[in-house]
N, C-alpha and C positions, 0 to 999 in steps of 0.2 A: 028449266029456264034460268034458275039461279046459278046452276053449274055453268051454263053457257056464258052468263054475264061475268061470273068469277073468272072463267078462263080468258074471256076477252079483256078483262081488266088486267090480268097478269101479263097477257101478251102486249097490251098497250104500254105497261110499265117497262117491259123488256125492250120494246122498240124505242121508247123514249130514252132509256139508258144507253142503248146502242147508238142512237143518233147523237146523243150528247157527247159520247166518246169520239165519234167521227168529227163532230164540230170542234172539239178541243184540238184534234190533230190538224184540221184545216186552219184553225186559228194560229197554230204554231208555224204554218207554212205561209205566213204573210210576206209581202215583198213591197219595196218602195217603188214609186214612179217619180223620181226626182225632177224630171223635166216638166211635170204637170202640177206637182204639189210637193211641199217640203217632205223630206225623207222620214220625219217622225210620224207622218200620217201614212199608213200602209194599207195596201189592198189585201183583202183576204175574202174567202168565200165561205166563212164559217156559219153564215146565216142559212146556207143551203139546207142542212139537216133540220133546222128549226122550221123552215118553210115546208119541208116535206112532212114534218110532224103535224103542223097546223092543218095541212090539207088531208092527211090520212087519218088523224086521230081527233084533232080539234085545236082551237087557238090556245087553250090552256096548256096543252102538251107542247106546242111551239114555244110558248114563253118559258115553260119548264126546261126545255132543251137549251134555250139561251142562258138561263140561270146556271144550270149544271155545267155546261161547257166552260163558262167563265170561272166558276169555282175550280174546276179541274185545271184550267189554264193558269189561274193564279197560283195554284199549288205547284204545278210542274214546270211552268214557264214564266211565271210572273217577273216582270222587270220594270213595271210602272207604278210600284207601290199600291197596286190595286185600282188605281185611277182609271187606267185604260180598260180594265175588265168591267168596272161599273158602267162606264160610258158605253162600251160594246153591248152590255146587257140591256141597257135602257133603249138604245136604238134598235137592237135586234128584236126586243119585245114589241116595240111599236110596229116594226115591219111584219113579223110573223103573226102578231095578234090581230092587226087590222086585216091582213090578207085572209087569215083563218076565219075571222068573224064574217067577212063578206061571203066567202065560199060556203060557210056553214049554212047561210041563209038559203042558198039555192045551189046545190052541188052539180054544176054543169061546167064544162070546159070553158065556156065563155065567162062564167062568173069567176072561175079560178084565174083567168087572165086579168079580168078587171080587179080582182082582189090583190093580185101580185103587183099590178101597176099602181093602184092606190096605196098599197103598203109601202112600195118603194118611194113614192112621193112623200108619204107621211114620215118615213124615216129620214129623208133628206131635209124636210122642214124641221123635224125634231132635232136634227143634229146641231142646228144653230143655237137654240137656247141651252141644250145640254152642254155643248162645248163652251158657250159664252159664260154661263153662270156657274158651271161646276168644273169641267175638265181643265180648261186652260188657266183659270186662276190658280188652281192647285199646281199645275205644271210650272207656272211662272214662279211660284215660291220655291219649288223643288229644283228647277232646272235653269236658273239664270235670269229670271225676270221677263216681263212681258215684251220689253223692247227686243230681246233676242228672238222671241217667237215671231213677232211681227216682221223683224228683219229677215227671217228665213223666207217669209212669203214675198217680201219686197225684192229679194234676190231673183225671184221669178217674174214678178210684176211690180215694178216700182210705184205704180199708181195707187196701190192699196195703202191706206194710212192708218187704219184702225183695226182692232181685233174683229169687230163686227163686220167690217168690210172684207177682211180675210176670209171669214167663215162663209159669207154670202157668195163671194166670188169664187172661192176655191172649194171649201168643204161641202157646201150644199150640192153643187153639181157632181162633185166626186162621189158623194154618198148616193146620189140618185143613180148614177151609172153603175155603181157597185150593186145596188138593189136590182136594177134591170138585168144585169148580167147574171146575178144569182137566180132571178126568176126564170131567165132563159135556160139556165142549167137545170133548174127544177123540172121544167117541162120536158127537157130532153131525157132525164133519168127517171121520171116518176113512173112511167109505164113499165120499164124493165124491172124497177124495184117494187112495183105494186104487190107481187106475191109475198115479199118479205114484210112490207109495211102493213098489209092487211091480213097476213096469215093465210093466204090462199095458195093452192097448188097450181 
C-alpha cells in the first residue's frame, strides 16, 4: 500500500510538472482582441492545464500548476515586470481551486460542469479587485499613468469614465468568457487525456 501511494505521489508530481510546462507554453501563445478589449489585455488558455490538474489530481495540484507556469513564464517570457504573472496566478488559482473543490466533493460529470461554471464566475468576479487594487495601479506607475489606461478603454467605449467601470464593463465579462471557453476545452480533451492524467492504459 505504501509503495502504491508513493508511486501515485510521484506520478502526480510528474503530471503536475508536465501540465505546468504546457501551461507556460499556452501562456506565451496569448493574443489580443483589440475590437473587444484594449490590446494589453490578452486572451490565452493557460488555465486549461490547471483545470485538468484540479479535476484529475485535486485543487492543490491545480493551484500548483498556476504557480509553476507563471514562474516559468516570468523566467522565459516575462515582459510585465512580474505584475502580469502574479495577476494571472491569482485569477487562475481562484478558477482551478474553486472548480477542483466543488468536483472533489462529488466526482461526477455534472459536478465537474458546475465546478467549472462556478470557477469561471469566481475568476471573473475576482478579476475586478485583483486588477483594481494591484495590477493596474502598478501598470499606471510603470506604463504612463492611469489616464492612458482608461483612455485605451474609452477608445472602444467612450461611456466608461473610471477604472472600476472599465474593469466591470470590459475585464469581468472578458474573464468570464475566457473561463467558459477554457472549461469547454477541458471537457473536450479530458477523456482523451485521461490515461495520461490518471496513469491508466
